[in-house]
C-alpha positions as CSV (number, residue, x, y, z in Angstrom):
1,X,1.4,39.2,-3.4
2,X,4.4,39.9,-0.5
3,X,4.9,37.5,2.1
4,X,3.7,39.6,4.7
5,X,0.8,40.8,3.3
6,X,-0.1,37.1,2.6
7,X,-0.1,36.6,6.2
8,X,-2.3,39.5,7.4
9,X,-4.8,38.5,4.5
10,X,-5.0,34.9,5.8
11,X,-5.2,35.7,9.4
12,X,-8.7,38.1,8.1
13,X,-9.9,35.3,6.0
14,X,-9.6,32.3,8.4
15,X,-11.5,34.2,11.0
16,X,-14.4,34.9,9.4
17,X,-17.3,33.1,11.3
18,X,-18.4,31.2,8.3
19,X,-14.7,29.6,7.8
20,X,-14.1,29.4,11.0
21,X,-17.4,27.4,11.5
22,X,-16.5,25.0,8.8
23,X,-13.2,24.4,10.3
24,X,-14.8,23.5,13.5
25,X,-17.0,21.1,11.7
26,X,-14.1,19.7,9.9
27,X,-12.0,18.8,12.7
28,X,-14.5,17.4,14.9
29,X,-15.7,15.2,11.8
30,X,-12.0,14.0,11.7
31,X,-11.5,13.5,15.4
32,X,-14.5,11.1,15.3
33,X,-13.3,9.7,12.1
34,X,-9.9,9.0,13.7
35,X,-11.7,7.2,16.6
36,X,-13.3,4.7,14.5
37,X,-11.2,1.9,13.5
38,X,-10.7,1.5,9.5
39,X,-11.9,5.2,8.9
40,X,-8.2,6.9,8.0
41,X,-7.2,10.3,7.0
42,X,-7.9,9.0,3.2
43,X,-11.5,8.4,4.1
44,X,-12.2,11.5,5.7
45,X,-10.8,13.1,2.7
46,X,-12.8,11.1,0.2
47,X,-16.1,11.1,2.3
48,X,-16.0,15.2,2.3
49,X,-14.7,15.7,-1.3
50,X,-18.4,16.1,-2.4
51,X,-19.1,19.0,-0.2
52,X,-16.8,21.3,-1.8
53,X,-18.5,22.0,-5.1
54,X,-20.6,24.5,-3.3
55,X,-18.1,26.2,-1.0
56,X,-15.5,28.6,-1.8
57,X,-11.8,27.9,-1.8
58,X,-11.1,29.4,1.9
59,X,-14.1,27.8,3.6
60,X,-13.2,24.5,1.4
61,X,-9.6,24.2,2.4
62,X,-10.8,25.3,6.2
63,X,-13.1,22.2,5.9
64,X,-11.1,19.5,3.9
65,X,-7.7,20.2,5.8
66,X,-9.1,20.6,9.1
67,X,-11.0,17.0,9.0
68,X,-7.7,15.5,7.7
69,X,-5.3,17.0,10.4
70,X,-7.3,15.6,13.2
71,X,-7.8,12.2,12.5
72,X,-4.7,10.9,13.9
73,X,-5.3,12.7,17.3
74,X,-8.5,10.6,17.5
75,X,-6.7,7.3,16.3
76,X,-4.3,8.0,19.0
77,X,-6.9,8.0,21.6
78,X,-8.3,4.7,20.6
79,X,-4.8,3.1,20.2
80,X,-4.0,4.1,24.0
81,X,-7.4,3.1,25.3
82,X,-8.3,-0.2,23.4
83,X,-5.1,-1.3,21.5
84,X,-7.1,-0.3,18.6
85,X,-5.4,2.1,16.3
86,X,-8.1,4.6,14.5
87,X,-5.4,4.8,11.7
88,X,-2.3,3.2,10.4
89,X,-0.3,6.4,11.6
90,X,-0.9,5.6,15.0
91,X,0.6,2.1,15.3
92,X,3.9,3.3,16.9
93,X,1.8,4.7,19.9
94,X,0.6,0.8,20.3
95,X,4.1,0.2,21.6
96,X,3.7,2.1,24.7
97,X,0.3,3.5,24.9
98,X,-1.9,0.3,25.9
99,X,0.8,-0.3,28.5
100,X,0.3,3.0,30.2
101,X,-3.6,2.1,30.1
102,X,-3.1,-0.8,32.1
103,X,-1.1,0.9,34.6
104,X,-4.1,3.0,35.1
105,X,-2.4,6.0,33.5
106,X,-4.8,6.3,30.5
107,X,-5.8,9.9,31.1
108,X,-2.1,10.8,31.4
109,X,-1.3,9.2,28.5
110,X,-4.2,10.6,26.2
111,X,-3.3,13.9,27.6
112,X,0.3,13.7,26.5
113,X,-0.6,12.4,23.1
114,X,-3.2,15.4,22.5
115,X,-0.8,18.0,23.2
116,X,2.3,16.3,21.5
117,X,-0.2,16.2,18.2
118,X,-0.8,19.6,18.5
119,X,2.4,20.8,19.4
120,X,3.8,18.6,16.2
121,X,1.2,19.8,13.7
122,X,2.2,23.4,15.0
123,X,6.0,22.7,14.3
124,X,4.9,21.2,10.8
125,X,2.8,24.4,10.0
126,X,5.9,26.6,11.1
127,X,8.1,24.3,8.8
128,X,6.1,24.9,6.0
129,X,6.1,28.7,6.6
130,X,9.8,28.8,6.9
131,X,10.8,26.6,4.0
132,X,8.5,27.9,1.0
133,X,11.7,29.9,-0.6
134,X,13.9,26.4,0.0
135,X,10.9,23.7,-1.0
136,X,12.0,23.6,-5.0
137,X,15.8,23.1,-4.2
138,X,15.0,20.5,-1.1
139,X,12.5,18.6,-2.9
140,X,14.4,18.1,-6.2
141,X,17.6,16.7,-4.5
142,X,15.7,13.9,-3.7
143,X,15.3,11.3,-6.6
144,X,14.8,7.6,-6.1
145,X,18.6,7.0,-5.3
146,X,18.2,9.2,-2.2
147,X,14.8,8.0,-1.2
148,X,15.7,4.4,-1.5
149,X,19.2,4.9,0.8
150,X,16.5,6.8,3.0
151,X,14.0,4.0,3.3
152,X,17.1,1.9,3.9
153,X,18.0,4.0,7.0
154,X,14.3,3.8,8.2
155,X,14.5,0.0,8.2
156,X,18.0,0.1,10.2
157,X,16.2,2.0,12.8
158,X,14.5,-1.3,13.4
159,X,17.7,-2.5,15.3
160,X,16.6,-0.1,17.9
161,X,12.9,-0.9,17.7
162,X,14.0,-4.2,18.5
163,X,17.0,-3.7,20.5
164,X,16.3,-6.4,23.0
165,X,17.1,-8.9,20.0
166,X,18.5,-7.7,16.9
167,X,17.9,-10.9,15.0
168,X,14.6,-11.3,15.7
169,X,13.9,-8.0,14.8
170,X,15.2,-8.4,11.4
171,X,13.6,-11.4,10.9
172,X,10.4,-9.5,11.7
173,X,11.3,-6.6,9.6
174,X,12.3,-8.7,6.4
175,X,9.3,-10.8,6.6
176,X,7.2,-7.4,6.4
177,X,8.8,-6.8,3.3
178,X,8.0,-10.2,2.1
179,X,4.3,-9.9,3.1
180,X,4.2,-6.4,1.1
181,X,5.5,-8.0,-1.9
182,X,2.3,-10.3,-2.2
183,X,0.2,-9.2,-5.3
184,X,1.0,-7.8,-8.8
185,X,4.2,-6.2,-9.3
186,X,4.2,-2.5,-10.1
187,X,7.1,-2.8,-12.9
188,X,6.3,-5.9,-14.5
189,X,2.5,-6.5,-13.9
190,X,3.6,-9.9,-12.9
191,X,1.5,-11.5,-10.1
192,X,3.7,-12.3,-7.0
193,X,3.0,-14.9,-4.2
194,X,-0.8,-14.8,-5.1
195,X,-1.1,-18.8,-5.6
196,X,-3.8,-18.3,-8.3
197,X,-5.9,-16.1,-5.9
198,X,-7.7,-12.9,-7.2
199,X,-8.0,-11.4,-4.0
200,X,-4.6,-11.5,-3.2
201,X,-3.9,-9.4,-6.8
202,X,-3.8,-6.3,-5.3
203,X,-1.8,-7.2,-2.2
204,X,-2.8,-6.5,1.5
205,X,-4.3,-3.7,2.6
206,X,-2.5,-1.8,5.5
207,X,-5.3,-1.2,7.7
208,X,-6.3,-5.1,8.1
209,X,-2.8,-5.8,8.9
210,X,-2.2,-3.1,11.3
211,X,-6.0,-4.4,13.0
212,X,-4.9,-7.9,13.0
213,X,-1.0,-7.0,14.4
214,X,-2.1,-4.7,16.9
215,X,-5.7,-4.8,17.7
216,X,-7.0,-8.1,17.6
217,X,-3.7,-9.9,18.9
218,X,-4.6,-7.9,21.9
219,X,-8.3,-8.9,22.3
220,X,-7.2,-12.4,22.1
221,X,-4.8,-11.9,24.9
222,X,-7.4,-10.1,26.9
223,X,-9.6,-13.2,26.4
224,X,-6.9,-15.4,27.9
225,X,-6.2,-13.2,30.9
226,X,-9.4,-12.2,31.7
227,X,-10.2,-9.2,33.7
228,X,-10.3,-5.7,31.8
229,X,-7.9,-3.6,29.6
230,X,-7.1,-1.7,33.1
231,X,-6.9,-4.8,35.1
232,X,-5.9,-4.1,38.5
233,X,-6.8,-0.7,38.9
234,X,-10.1,1.6,40.0
235,X,-11.9,3.6,37.6
236,X,-11.3,7.2,38.1
237,X,-14.0,10.0,38.6
238,X,-14.1,12.4,35.7
239,X,-12.5,14.8,38.1
240,X,-9.2,12.5,38.3
241,X,-9.3,11.7,34.7
242,X,-8.7,15.3,33.7
243,X,-6.2,15.8,36.4
244,X,-4.4,12.7,34.6
245,X,-5.0,14.8,31.1
246,X,-3.4,17.8,32.6
247,X,-0.7,16.0,34.2
248,X,0.1,14.0,30.6
249,X,-0.2,17.6,29.1
250,X,2.5,18.8,31.9
251,X,4.7,15.9,30.9
252,X,4.7,16.8,27.3
253,X,5.7,20.2,27.9
254,X,8.5,18.8,30.6
255,X,9.8,17.0,27.3
256,X,9.9,20.1,24.6
257,X,13.3,19.3,23.2
258,X,12.0,15.6,22.7
259,X,9.1,17.1,20.8
260,X,10.9,19.4,18.8
261,X,13.3,16.8,17.5
262,X,10.5,14.2,16.8
263,X,8.7,16.9,15.2
264,X,11.7,17.4,12.9
265,X,11.8,14.0,12.1
266,X,8.1,14.0,11.1
267,X,8.6,17.4,9.0
268,X,11.6,16.0,7.1
269,X,9.9,12.6,6.1
270,X,6.7,14.5,5.4
271,X,8.7,16.7,2.7
272,X,9.9,13.3,1.0
273,X,7.0,11.9,-1.6
274,X,6.1,8.1,-0.5
275,X,7.2,7.7,3.1
276,X,4.4,9.2,4.6
277,X,3.7,9.4,8.5
278,X,3.8,5.6,9.7
279,X,7.7,5.6,9.2
280,X,8.3,8.9,10.7
281,X,6.3,7.9,13.9
282,X,8.3,5.0,14.1
283,X,11.5,6.9,13.6
284,X,10.5,9.1,16.0
285,X,9.8,6.6,18.5
286,X,13.3,4.8,17.8
287,X,14.8,8.1,18.5
288,X,13.0,8.8,21.9
289,X,14.1,5.4,23.0
290,X,17.5,5.8,21.9
291,X,17.7,9.4,23.7
292,X,16.0,8.2,26.6
293,X,17.2,7.8,30.2
294,X,15.3,4.7,30.5
295,X,15.2,2.8,27.5
296,X,14.4,-0.5,28.8
297,X,11.0,0.8,29.9
298,X,10.0,1.5,26.4
299,X,7.0,-1.1,25.2
300,X,6.3,-1.3,29.1
301,X,4.6,1.9,29.4
302,X,7.0,5.2,28.6
303,X,5.2,8.2,28.1
304,X,8.0,9.5,26.1
305,X,7.4,6.6,23.5
306,X,3.8,8.0,23.2
307,X,4.9,11.8,23.1
308,X,7.9,11.1,20.2
309,X,5.5,9.3,17.8
310,X,2.3,11.5,18.2
311,X,4.5,14.5,17.9
312,X,6.0,13.1,14.6
313,X,2.3,12.0,13.4
314,X,1.1,15.5,12.7
315,X,4.3,17.4,12.0
316,X,4.3,15.1,8.8
317,X,1.4,17.0,7.4
318,X,3.3,20.0,7.2
319,X,5.9,18.5,5.3
320,X,3.7,16.6,2.8
321,X,1.8,19.8,2.1
322,X,4.7,21.5,1.4
323,X,5.6,19.3,-1.9
324,X,1.8,19.0,-2.7
325,X,1.4,23.0,-3.0
326,X,4.9,23.7,-4.5
327,X,4.8,21.3,-7.2
328,X,1.8,19.4,-7.3
329,X,3.8,16.1,-5.9
330,X,1.7,14.9,-3.1
331,X,3.8,13.9,-0.1
332,X,1.3,11.3,0.8
333,X,-1.7,9.6,-0.6
334,X,-3.9,11.8,1.8
335,X,-2.3,14.8,0.1
336,X,-3.1,13.1,-3.5
337,X,-6.9,13.1,-2.2
338,X,-6.4,16.9,-1.0
339,X,-4.7,17.8,-4.4
340,X,-7.9,16.8,-6.1
341,X,-9.9,18.9,-3.7
342,X,-7.9,22.1,-4.4
343,X,-8.6,21.2,-8.3
344,X,-12.4,21.3,-7.3
345,X,-11.9,24.5,-5.7
346,X,-10.4,26.0,-8.7
347,X,-7.0,26.2,-7.4
348,X,-3.5,25.5,-9.0
349,X,-0.3,24.4,-7.5
350,X,3.3,25.6,-8.1
351,X,4.3,29.1,-9.4
352,X,0.6,30.3,-8.8
353,X,0.3,28.9,-5.4
354,X,3.5,30.5,-4.4
355,X,2.9,33.8,-6.0
356,X,-0.6,35.3,-6.4
357,X,-2.0,33.0,-4.3
358,X,0.0,32.8,-1.2
359,X,-2.3,33.9,1.2
360,X,-4.1,30.5,0.5
361,X,-0.7,28.6,1.7
362,X,-1.1,30.4,5.0
363,X,-4.9,29.7,5.2
364,X,-3.4,26.0,5.2
365,X,-1.0,26.6,7.8
366,X,-3.4,28.5,9.9
367,X,-6.1,25.7,9.5
368,X,-3.5,22.9,10.4
369,X,-2.7,24.8,13.8
370,X,-6.3,25.9,14.7
371,X,-7.8,22.5,13.7
372,X,-5.6,20.4,16.1
373,X,-6.3,23.2,18.7
374,X,-9.8,22.1,18.4
375,X,-9.3,18.5,18.0
376,X,-7.0,18.9,21.5
377,X,-9.9,20.6,23.2
378,X,-12.5,18.4,22.0
379,X,-10.4,15.2,22.6
380,X,-10.2,16.2,26.1
381,X,-13.9,15.5,26.9
382,X,-14.0,12.1,24.7
383,X,-11.1,10.8,27.1
384,X,-13.3,10.2,30.1
385,X,-16.1,8.3,28.7
386,X,-13.6,6.3,26.6
387,X,-11.3,5.8,29.8
388,X,-14.2,4.2,31.7
389,X,-15.0,1.8,28.9
390,X,-11.3,0.2,29.5
391,X,-12.6,-0.9,32.9
392,X,-15.2,-3.2,31.6
393,X,-14.8,-6.7,32.0
394,X,-13.0,-8.5,29.0
395,X,-15.8,-10.8,28.6
396,X,-17.8,-7.8,27.6
397,X,-15.2,-5.9,25.5
398,X,-13.7,-9.0,23.5
399,X,-17.2,-9.4,21.5
400,X,-17.8,-6.0,21.0
401,X,-14.4,-4.8,19.7
402,X,-14.1,-7.9,17.7
403,X,-17.4,-6.9,16.0
404,X,-16.0,-3.4,15.6
405,X,-12.4,-4.6,14.2
406,X,-14.1,-6.8,11.8
407,X,-16.5,-4.4,10.3
408,X,-13.5,-1.7,10.4
409,X,-12.0,-3.8,8.3
410,X,-14.5,-4.5,5.7
411,X,-14.8,-0.8,4.9
412,X,-11.1,-0.5,3.7
413,X,-12.2,-2.2,0.5
414,X,-15.2,-3.4,1.1
415,X,-14.2,-6.8,1.2
416,X,-15.0,-10.2,3.1
417,X,-11.4,-11.2,2.6
418,X,-10.1,-8.3,4.4
419,X,-11.6,-9.7,7.8
420,X,-9.4,-13.0,6.8
421,X,-6.5,-10.9,6.9
422,X,-7.6,-9.5,9.9
423,X,-7.9,-12.8,11.7
424,X,-4.6,-14.7,10.3
425,X,-2.4,-11.4,11.6
426,X,-4.1,-11.6,14.7
427,X,-2.9,-14.9,15.0
428,X,0.3,-13.8,13.8
429,X,0.7,-11.0,16.0
430,X,-0.3,-12.8,19.1
431,X,2.4,-15.3,18.7
432,X,4.9,-12.7,17.8
433,X,4.1,-11.1,21.2
434,X,4.6,-14.4,23.2
435,X,7.6,-15.3,21.2
436,X,9.1,-11.5,21.7
437,X,9.3,-10.6,17.9
438,X,9.0,-7.1,17.1
439,X,5.4,-6.4,15.5
440,X,6.5,-2.8,15.1
441,X,9.4,-4.1,12.9
442,X,7.2,-6.0,10.7
443,X,5.0,-3.4,10.3
444,X,7.3,-0.5,9.2
445,X,9.1,-3.4,6.9
446,X,5.6,-3.9,5.0
447,X,5.1,-0.1,5.0
448,X,8.4,1.0,3.4
449,X,8.5,-2.3,0.9
450,X,6.8,-0.5,-2.0
451,X,9.1,2.7,-1.8
452,X,12.1,0.6,-1.2
453,X,11.3,-1.9,-4.4
454,X,10.3,1.2,-6.6
455,X,13.2,3.4,-5.8
456,X,15.4,0.6,-6.4
457,X,14.2,-0.2,-9.8
458,X,14.2,3.2,-11.0
459,X,18.0,4.2,-9.4
460,X,19.2,0.9,-11.1
461,X,17.5,2.3,-14.5
462,X,18.5,5.9,-14.1
463,X,21.9,6.0,-12.4
464,X,23.0,2.1,-13.1
465,X,24.3,-0.3,-10.4
466,X,26.5,2.3,-8.7
467,X,23.5,4.3,-7.9
468,X,24.7,4.4,-4.4
469,X,27.7,6.3,-4.9
470,X,26.1,9.4,-5.4
471,X,27.1,12.0,-2.7
472,X,23.5,11.8,-0.8
473,X,22.9,8.3,-1.1
474,X,26.4,7.5,-0.1
475,X,25.9,9.9,2.9
476,X,22.9,8.1,4.0
477,X,24.0,4.4,4.0
478,X,27.1,5.9,5.8
479,X,25.0,7.3,8.2
480,X,23.1,3.8,8.1
481,X,26.1,1.7,8.9
482,X,27.4,4.0,11.7
483,X,24.2,3.8,13.4
484,X,24.1,-0.1,12.9
485,X,27.8,-0.5,14.3
486,X,26.7,2.1,17.2
487,X,23.6,-0.3,17.7
488,X,26.2,-3.5,18.1
489,X,28.6,-1.7,20.2
490,X,26.0,-0.9,22.6
491,X,24.7,-4.6,22.4
492,X,28.5,-6.1,23.0
493,X,28.8,-3.6,26.3
494,X,26.0,-4.8,27.5
495,X,26.7,-8.2,27.2
496,X,30.2,-7.8,28.7
497,X,28.5,-5.6,32.0
498,X,26.1,-8.5,32.1
499,X,28.4,-11.4,32.2
500,X,30.4,-9.4,35.1
501,X,27.1,-9.1,37.2
502,X,26.0,-12.8,36.6
503,X,29.5,-14.3,36.9
504,X,28.7,-15.0,40.4
505,X,25.6,-16.3,40.4
506,X,24.5,-18.3,36.9
507,X,21.1,-19.0,36.3
508,X,20.7,-22.9,35.6
509,X,18.6,-23.7,32.7
510,X,18.7,-20.1,30.9
511,X,21.1,-19.0,28.3
512,X,21.9,-15.3,27.8
513,X,21.1,-14.0,24.3
514,X,24.1,-12.8,22.2
515,X,22.6,-9.1,22.1
516,X,20.8,-8.0,25.1
517,X,20.7,-8.3,28.8
518,X,17.2,-10.5,28.6
519,X,17.0,-14.5,28.7
520,X,16.1,-17.3,26.5
521,X,14.2,-19.8,28.3
522,X,13.8,-23.5,27.2
523,X,9.8,-22.6,27.3
524,X,9.9,-20.0,24.8
525,X,12.8,-21.4,22.5
526,X,10.8,-24.6,22.5
527,X,7.8,-23.2,21.4
528,X,9.9,-20.5,18.9
529,X,11.5,-23.6,17.0
530,X,8.1,-24.4,15.8
531,X,7.6,-20.8,14.5
532,X,10.8,-20.6,13.0
533,X,10.3,-24.0,11.2
534,X,6.9,-22.7,9.7
535,X,8.7,-19.4,8.7
536,X,11.5,-21.6,7.0
537,X,8.9,-23.8,4.9
538,X,7.4,-20.3,3.7
539,X,10.6,-19.2,2.5
540,X,11.3,-22.4,0.8
541,X,7.9,-22.1,-1.0
542,X,8.7,-18.5,-1.4
543,X,11.9,-19.1,-3.4
544,X,10.4,-22.0,-5.6
545,X,7.6,-19.6,-6.4
546,X,10.0,-16.9,-7.4
547,X,11.8,-19.3,-9.7
548,X,8.8,-18.9,-12.2
549,X,9.3,-14.8,-12.4
550,X,11.4,-12.8,-14.8
551,X,14.3,-11.3,-13.4
552,X,12.7,-7.8,-13.0
553,X,10.0,-9.4,-11.1
554,X,12.2,-11.7,-8.9
555,X,14.9,-9.2,-8.1
556,X,13.3,-7.8,-5.1
557,X,11.6,-11.2,-3.7
558,X,15.3,-12.4,-3.8
559,X,16.8,-9.5,-1.9
560,X,14.4,-10.4,0.6
561,X,14.4,-13.7,0.8
562,X,18.4,-14.3,1.1
563,X,19.1,-12.3,4.0
564,X,15.6,-13.9,5.6
565,X,17.0,-17.4,5.0
566,X,20.2,-16.5,6.6
567,X,18.6,-14.9,9.5
568,X,16.3,-17.8,10.1
569,X,19.4,-20.0,10.3
570,X,21.3,-18.0,12.8
571,X,18.1,-18.0,14.8
572,X,17.7,-21.8,14.6
573,X,21.2,-22.0,15.7
574,X,20.6,-20.0,19.0
575,X,17.5,-21.7,19.7
576,X,19.4,-25.2,19.7
577,X,21.9,-23.8,21.9
578,X,19.4,-23.7,24.5
579,X,16.9,-26.7,23.9
580,X,17.0,-30.3,22.3
581,X,14.4,-32.0,20.3
582,X,13.2,-33.5,23.2
583,X,12.4,-30.3,24.6
584,X,10.6,-29.6,21.2
585,X,8.3,-32.5,21.0
586,X,7.0,-31.8,24.7
587,X,6.2,-28.4,24.0
588,X,3.8,-29.9,21.1
589,X,2.3,-31.8,24.0
590,X,2.0,-28.5,25.9
591,X,0.0,-26.9,23.0
592,X,-3.3,-28.0,24.1
593,X,-3.4,-26.8,27.8
594,X,-6.0,-25.1,29.5
595,X,-4.1,-21.5,28.4
596,X,-4.0,-22.3,24.8
597,X,-7.6,-24.0,24.6
598,X,-9.2,-20.8,25.7
599,X,-6.9,-19.3,23.0
600,X,-8.1,-21.7,20.4
601,X,-11.8,-21.1,21.4
602,X,-11.6,-17.5,20.7
603,X,-10.3,-17.6,17.5
604,X,-13.0,-20.9,16.7
605,X,-15.4,-17.9,17.6
606,X,-13.7,-15.2,15.4
607,X,-13.6,-17.5,12.5
608,X,-17.4,-18.5,12.8
609,X,-18.0,-14.6,12.9
610,X,-16.5,-14.2,9.7
611,X,-18.1,-17.1,8.3
612,X,-21.7,-16.0,9.7
613,X,-20.4,-12.2,8.0
614,X,-19.9,-14.2,4.9
615,X,-23.2,-16.6,5.0
616,X,-25.7,-14.3,6.6
617,X,-24.1,-10.9,6.3
618,X,-22.6,-8.5,9.1
619,X,-25.8,-7.8,11.0
620,X,-27.3,-11.2,11.5
621,X,-23.9,-12.6,11.8
622,X,-22.8,-10.0,14.7
623,X,-26.5,-10.4,16.4
624,X,-25.8,-14.5,16.6
625,X,-22.2,-13.9,17.6
626,X,-22.5,-11.4,20.4
627,X,-25.3,-12.8,22.2
628,X,-23.9,-16.5,22.2
629,X,-20.6,-14.9,23.5
630,X,-22.6,-12.7,26.0
631,X,-25.1,-15.2,27.1
632,X,-23.7,-18.8,26.6
633,X,-20.0,-18.3,27.0
634,X,-19.6,-15.2,29.3
635,X,-22.9,-16.3,31.4
636,X,-24.2,-12.6,31.4
637,X,-27.8,-12.2,32.3
638,X,-30.5,-12.6,29.5
639,X,-31.5,-8.8,29.6
640,X,-27.9,-7.6,29.6
641,X,-26.9,-10.1,26.9
642,X,-29.7,-8.8,25.0
643,X,-29.3,-4.7,25.4
644,X,-25.5,-5.4,24.8
645,X,-26.2,-7.1,21.6
646,X,-29.1,-4.7,20.3
647,X,-26.7,-1.3,21.0
648,X,-23.9,-2.9,19.8
649,X,-25.3,-3.5,16.4
650,X,-27.3,-0.5,16.4
651,X,-24.2,1.5,17.0
652,X,-22.6,0.1,13.9
653,X,-25.4,0.5,11.9
654,X,-25.6,4.4,13.0
655,X,-22.0,5.0,12.7
656,X,-21.3,3.2,9.4
657,X,-24.5,3.0,7.1
658,X,-26.5,6.0,8.5
659,X,-23.6,8.7,9.3
660,X,-20.8,7.6,6.7
661,X,-23.3,5.7,4.1
662,X,-21.2,2.5,4.1
663,X,-23.1,-0.5,2.9
664,X,-21.8,-3.4,5.2
665,X,-21.9,-7.0,3.9
666,X,-25.3,-8.5,3.3
667,X,-23.9,-12.1,2.7
668,X,-23.9,-14.3,-0.2
669,X,-27.3,-15.8,0.8
670,X,-29.0,-12.6,0.3
671,X,-27.0,-12.0,-2.9
672,X,-28.2,-14.9,-4.3
673,X,-31.9,-13.9,-3.4
674,X,-31.2,-10.9,-5.1
675,X,-30.1,-12.1,-8.4
676,X,-26.5,-10.9,-7.8
677,X,-23.3,-12.2,-8.7
678,X,-21.9,-14.3,-5.8
679,X,-18.8,-12.3,-5.6
């Protein structure tokens, strides 16, 4: 089938009423799944796969791919409005989206994100169309050495994400790498850092880690400070919200070159199997910050951060689809599920797809574009009701969002253990935010760890110890060091500029960091030394544990632990330039002030909720937790407390059990009563 004949055939097929209806239904379902934490693109595809058996190939592709491609749009909305990403791909949006919501610009941020997603999807789809003749050559150029070098480049971009403090950023990044090494080693099948726990043998899942780092940590902060997510602002009318949405879309159009560049980043990384959209979103965010006229405002509510990350998110799909249809090599785990869907529909990838069934490829391209258009339109109507929720009091939102987050975490692996993971990483995320450590750096290290270790091992086996001297890896490594050198030069230049400005008016009790315009106060440094001490203890235990592994299993842990130890020592020296041991002892006594008591209280209630879920199940546990916090802690009226409790539990039941057929945990007491195994 010829190129233009395939395009015309695809247009006629996609606009058939039945096919278009399936596309709209799939796109709407995907958007709604994206709004619900824990229901990511993998879940959307997996849930819809069974429906394909009764569909023809064109309708099946429109339905399945339409649902998958709009998930990130829905996840972006909740990331902006509630600091709770619906999917892992939206984690980079958390860096500026919630800050814009706090400024009362939720509608503007949502509008910018929706249009950026659509434009990124269009760009990715056009890249797929334009690169069909070149796909084979491009994909086959990237083997393990090239992918390892590219992942190394991605990790170095953390220097930009955490530009305010380079040392802290790399500590967070290597900590993310270390956490990702927990579980069975994929090469040697050795259990690493599990300490005999069966729950840790499969490692830590991405979604619970994200929900803890970025969602639960924000909820803890909201409980401590009181007020609402959009504190200090009045709720906008539906008309004003729509005005903000269109203004946000206008901001995206004004930054068309940023959209194009970030979409290009997403498309390129999408083509390379194993990287996925989360690294692409963070790389795009780093690029947006690096090229911005106001980089210091990133992380505080810069709309360019939202535009860049969301554009890359959806552009990835075109790239990952390219390697999937051309060679049957999924560019991501979602594309692996989609590949199974193609087999169910009786379609074969590779040469048949690019010759006799070339129209199918263009049906996919049009589906990506049209589904994102549907998602943008439907999403515009969702923003106003979701935005008004952000003005509710924190005492109402915190219990509800906690219940939703815990439920979303459970649905990932149907495991109570994941609820514990969310709780632990919620506390870690809160501490990191308080001490100015980059949570984004930790997450991108966690995401890239598997690709780094696997491709390092394969590169060593295939090319030997000098695999990095191959042309493409050498070029990528050179770019990495040039970029790092430029970042260090920028830091040095800013340091000299700051010294000149502050020479006439030094601030007593503060010392400038070596790599930023910010300052380290004694209050922060005295608390940070406790955090650094705990990290040092963890590293020591990990070193001892790694001694019992084989050389192959211990290679990656030692590669991560060695620089992490050096970075911890450097940060300790920096801290002790500011504080003394007396300051540290004083900070320990201040841990129990009123502010921290509120933090400990909500963490205690979260622990109680997790234990209630474990013993008496999700529903009874949530009822007790919600009613207690509403009525006894937040002092809401009895009628209000009962109504909110019933509505929250009923909504969770309808969404998870009735719509998506997910059976929530019934509790250990119920399992014993029914004669099931306890675990």
